[in-house]
C-alpha positions as CSV (number, residue, x, y, z in Angstrom):
1,X,-0.2,0.0,0.0
2,X,1.2,3.3,-0.9
3,X,2.0,6.4,1.7
4,X,-1.3,8.1,0.7
5,X,-3.4,4.8,0.9
6,X,-1.8,4.3,4.4
7,X,-2.5,7.8,5.3
8,X,-6.2,7.7,4.0
9,X,-6.7,4.6,6.1
10,X,-5.0,6.1,9.3
11,X,-7.1,9.3,8.9
12,X,-10.3,7.2,8.6
13,X,-9.4,5.1,11.5
14,X,-9.0,8.3,13.5
15,X,-12.0,9.8,12.3
16,X,-14.0,6.5,13.5
17,X,-12.4,6.8,16.9
18,X,-13.5,10.4,17.2
19,X,-16.9,9.8,16.2
20,X,-17.9,6.4,17.5
21,X,-21.8,7.1,17.1
22,X,-21.1,7.2,13.2
23,X,-21.8,3.5,12.4
24,X,-21.2,4.1,8.6
25,X,-19.3,6.7,6.7
26,X,-20.5,7.2,3.0
27,X,-18.1,8.6,0.0
28,X,-18.6,9.4,-3.5
29,X,-16.0,7.6,-5.6
30,X,-15.3,9.8,-8.7
31,X,-13.3,9.5,-11.9
32,X,-11.9,11.7,-14.5
33,X,-10.4,9.7,-17.5
34,X,-8.1,10.8,-20.5
35,X,-10.8,9.1,-22.8
36,X,-13.1,12.0,-21.8
37,X,-10.7,14.4,-23.6
38,X,-7.2,15.5,-22.8
39,X,-7.6,19.0,-24.0
40,X,-9.4,21.1,-21.3
41,X,-9.7,24.2,-23.8
42,X,-10.7,26.8,-21.1
43,X,-9.9,26.8,-17.4
44,X,-12.1,28.2,-15.0
45,X,-11.6,31.9,-14.6
46,X,-10.3,33.4,-11.1
47,X,-10.1,36.7,-12.5
48,X,-6.1,36.4,-12.8
49,X,-5.7,36.8,-9.3
50,X,-4.3,33.2,-8.4
51,X,-1.4,30.9,-9.9
52,X,-1.2,27.2,-10.4
53,X,2.0,25.1,-10.4
54,X,3.6,21.7,-9.2
55,X,4.5,22.2,-5.6
56,X,7.9,21.6,-4.3
57,X,9.7,21.2,-0.8
58,X,11.8,24.4,-0.8
59,X,9.0,26.8,-1.7
60,X,5.8,25.1,-0.5
61,X,6.2,22.8,2.5
62,X,6.2,25.3,5.4
63,X,3.2,27.1,3.8
64,X,1.4,24.0,3.3
65,X,2.0,22.8,6.9
66,X,0.6,26.1,8.0
67,X,-2.3,26.2,5.8
68,X,-3.8,22.8,5.7
69,X,-7.0,22.3,7.9
70,X,-6.9,20.3,10.7
71,X,-10.1,18.4,9.8
72,X,-7.8,16.4,7.0
73,X,-5.8,15.0,9.8
74,X,-8.3,14.3,12.6
75,X,-6.8,13.3,16.1
76,X,-3.1,13.8,14.8
77,X,-0.9,16.2,16.4
78,X,0.8,19.0,14.4
79,X,4.2,17.1,14.1
80,X,2.6,13.9,13.1
81,X,0.7,15.7,10.4
82,X,3.9,17.7,9.3
83,X,5.9,14.3,9.2
84,X,3.0,12.8,6.8
85,X,3.5,16.1,4.5
86,X,7.3,15.8,4.5
87,X,7.2,12.2,3.6
88,X,5.1,12.9,0.5
89,X,8.0,15.5,-0.8
90,X,10.7,13.1,0.3
91,X,9.0,10.3,-1.9
92,X,8.3,12.6,-4.7
93,X,4.3,12.3,-4.7
94,X,3.2,15.0,-6.9
95,X,1.7,17.9,-5.1
96,X,0.1,20.9,-6.6
97,X,-0.3,24.4,-5.2
98,X,-2.1,27.8,-5.7
99,X,-1.0,30.9,-4.6
100,X,-1.9,34.4,-5.0
101,X,-0.4,36.0,-8.2
102,X,2.7,38.3,-7.8
103,X,5.5,39.5,-9.8
104,X,8.9,37.4,-10.4
105,X,10.4,38.9,-7.2
106,X,7.2,38.4,-5.1
107,X,5.7,35.0,-6.1
108,X,7.4,32.8,-3.6
109,X,6.1,34.9,-0.6
110,X,2.7,35.3,-2.3
111,X,-0.1,33.5,0.0
112,X,-0.7,29.8,-0.7
113,X,-4.6,29.5,-1.0
114,X,-5.1,25.7,-2.1
115,X,-3.1,22.4,-2.4
116,X,-3.6,18.8,-3.3
117,X,-1.5,15.5,-4.0
118,X,-2.0,12.9,-6.7
119,X,-0.3,9.6,-6.1
120,X,-0.3,6.6,-8.2
121,X,-2.9,4.7,-6.6
122,X,-4.7,1.4,-8.1
123,X,-7.8,-0.3,-6.5
124,X,-8.4,-3.9,-6.6
125,X,-12.1,-3.4,-8.0
126,X,-11.0,-1.1,-10.9
127,X,-8.6,-3.1,-12.8
128,X,-9.0,-1.1,-15.9
129,X,-5.7,0.7,-16.7
130,X,-2.0,-0.5,-17.1
131,X,0.1,-0.5,-13.8
132,X,1.3,3.4,-12.9
133,X,-1.4,5.0,-15.1
134,X,-4.0,5.7,-12.2
135,X,-3.7,8.6,-10.0
136,X,-5.6,9.5,-6.9
137,X,-6.3,12.8,-5.3
138,X,-5.8,13.1,-1.7
139,X,-6.2,16.2,1.0
140,X,-7.5,18.8,-1.5
141,X,-8.1,22.0,0.5
142,X,-8.8,25.7,-0.1
143,X,-8.0,28.0,3.0
144,X,-10.8,29.4,4.6
145,X,-10.5,33.0,3.7
146,X,-10.0,32.3,0.0
147,X,-13.2,30.0,-0.4
148,X,-16.0,30.9,-2.6
149,X,-13.9,32.3,-5.4
150,X,-13.8,28.8,-7.7
151,X,-10.2,27.8,-6.5
152,X,-11.2,24.2,-6.1
153,X,-12.5,24.2,-9.7
154,X,-9.3,26.1,-10.7
155,X,-6.8,23.7,-8.7
156,X,-8.6,20.4,-10.0
157,X,-8.9,21.3,-13.8
158,X,-5.3,22.6,-13.9
159,X,-4.3,19.4,-12.1
160,X,-6.1,17.2,-14.6
161,X,-4.5,19.1,-17.4
162,X,-0.9,18.8,-15.9
163,X,-1.2,15.2,-15.3
164,X,-2.6,14.4,-18.8
165,X,0.1,16.5,-20.7
166,X,3.0,15.7,-18.4
167,X,2.4,11.9,-17.3
168,X,0.8,8.7,-18.8
169,X,-2.2,9.2,-16.6
170,X,-5.3,7.4,-18.0
171,X,-7.6,8.0,-15.1
172,X,-7.8,10.5,-11.9
173,X,-9.7,9.4,-9.0
174,X,-11.0,10.8,-6.1
175,X,-13.1,9.9,-3.0
176,X,-15.4,12.4,-1.7
177,X,-17.2,12.3,1.9
178,X,-20.7,12.7,0.9
179,X,-21.6,15.7,3.4
180,X,-18.7,17.6,1.4
181,X,-21.5,19.0,-1.2
182,X,-19.1,21.8,-2.6
183,X,-16.1,19.4,-3.1
184,X,-18.3,17.1,-5.0
185,X,-19.8,19.7,-7.2
186,X,-16.2,21.1,-8.0
187,X,-15.2,17.9,-9.3
188,X,-18.3,17.1,-11.3
189,X,-18.0,20.7,-13.0
190,X,-14.4,19.8,-14.2
191,X,-15.6,16.6,-15.6
192,X,-15.4,13.9,-13.1
193,X,-18.1,11.1,-13.0
194,X,-19.5,9.2,-10.3
195,X,-18.4,5.6,-10.2
196,X,-20.2,4.5,-7.1
197,X,-20.2,4.9,-3.4
198,X,-17.8,3.6,-0.7
199,X,-19.1,2.6,2.7
200,X,-16.8,2.6,5.8
201,X,-18.7,0.6,8.2
202,X,-17.7,0.5,11.8
203,X,-18.5,-2.8,13.5
204,X,-17.2,-2.9,17.0
205,X,-13.4,-2.6,17.0
206,X,-13.3,-3.4,13.3
207,X,-14.2,-1.5,10.1
208,X,-15.2,-2.7,6.7
209,X,-15.0,-1.2,3.2
210,X,-17.5,-1.9,0.7
211,X,-17.6,-0.2,-2.9
212,X,-20.8,-0.3,-4.7
213,X,-20.8,0.9,-8.3
214,X,-23.6,3.3,-9.7
215,X,-26.0,1.4,-11.7
């Protein structure tokens, strides 16, 4: 299992520990494929105020650690969370960031407003693509004071285009908690399709993951 897979598993386990009354968590399982079209013609407009690029440790690690919402790492200490983020950079897991625009001398200090990771992640129930060509989104976030400006759309669509142009990615997968309506809408706007739902059932001290494909 990849580091992202382990991270998701650990976060879910901690989430279940924090909310023991929740017997089942429901997630939408979404997919955006190369077959749907590689050329994304026009990207969502954010009025030229923001800039997308691939993230890197030197310029982005500290700002991501500061900006990422605590809710994405429930039950974890700041040190545990920062270690996970550091491990992602050490392992070369793809990171994408959005910052406010600035000129060439200001850019690296312009506020970071959104970020996400995309890792090579295969799922046993989706054996559809050659090994290494399926990517999975994790920990997509927009900082609270920058929400409502279309930044999730902007980040997602730019990331999709980058992956299709720069890698052999055939499909990009994402798992969205069913209560996160805004995130679901952002995915659908940039071409993601709902493949089905994942159910995480908490039974005693154990949890069971089930996938049900959309009919």
